[in-house]
N, C-alpha and C positions, 0 to 999 in steps of 0.2 A: 387540524389533525394533531393528537399529541405525539409527542417525541417518541414515548413508549408503545404506540402503536404502530410505527413505521419500522420499515427495514432499511435505515440509514445505509447499510452498508451495499446493499444491491442497488439503491436508488443512486447512491456515488458512482458504483463502476457503472451503471447504465448511462449516468450523466456525460461520463467522458469517453466510453466504449461502445455506446449504442447498444446494438445485441450481440458485439463483437467479443463476448465472454464465455466462461464454462466454469465446471468446477476446477477446484485445484489439482495440480498434479501434485503438490509437497502439502501435507496434513495440516502445517501451522499458517500456510497461506490462505487467504479468502475465495481469491479466483486466480483463473489462468487467463490473461490477456493476450494481446497480439506480441506476435515473436516468440511466443510461448512464455512468457514471463509472469514468475508468479507475483501477482496482486498483494500487499498486504493494506489495507484500511487502516489508519492510525487518526480518525477523527477523534477517536473516543481515548487516546493516548493508551493503548491495550500496552501493558507494560510486559506481560508473556510472551505478546509478538514480538516487542522492541527486543528481549532476550533472545529469540531464535534467531532474528537478523543477526544479531552481533556474534552471535555463534556459529552462522553461516560465515560470515568475514572473516573470521578466527579460524575456522577449518579450512578456508579457500585463499587465505591471504598470498601464499605463495606460490598459489596456482595460476601463472600468467598467461594460460593459454585459455583458461575460462572467464569470459566475460559474464559481467553481473546479469543474472537472468530473474533479478527481484526489481519490483517498482512500487514506491511507496505511494499511496494517495492520501493526501491531508487536506486540511484548510490552509488559506492562504495565509493567515495569521499564524501556523505551524511551520513554515516552510524554512524559516530562518532556523528554527531550531534542528529539526530534521536534517537541514542540509550542512549544518554543522557538526552533528552526530553521525550522519551517513556520507559523507562527501563522494563515495565511490558509486552510489545506488541511484539509479532514476527516480526523479521526485516529481510528481504531478499534483497540482491542486484543483480543489473546487472553491468557488466563492462561500467566504463566512456566511453570509446569507443563507446560503443553501439548508443549513440544518433547521432554519427558523420558517422556511417555506411550507 
């Protein structure tokens, strides 16, 4: 199957969370997953979403009572980049070969 014919984002969230996901509570997120976290699938390095995550961090940087309610889903080879950019946010990975299956 060609990449353009697949819903890679939904396939990625299903791979990690099975059927334990739903529509997002925050309009910029892709899905809501366990613990009501807002999942951002950044397999495609979506620049707009990266900006929204940074804005959320900036707005809440001094809100110590608020735990991060975001999770980033990316490929294994993207982990170091996103961990450096977003050290406070939970990051989960899927295998690099996932997109070529």
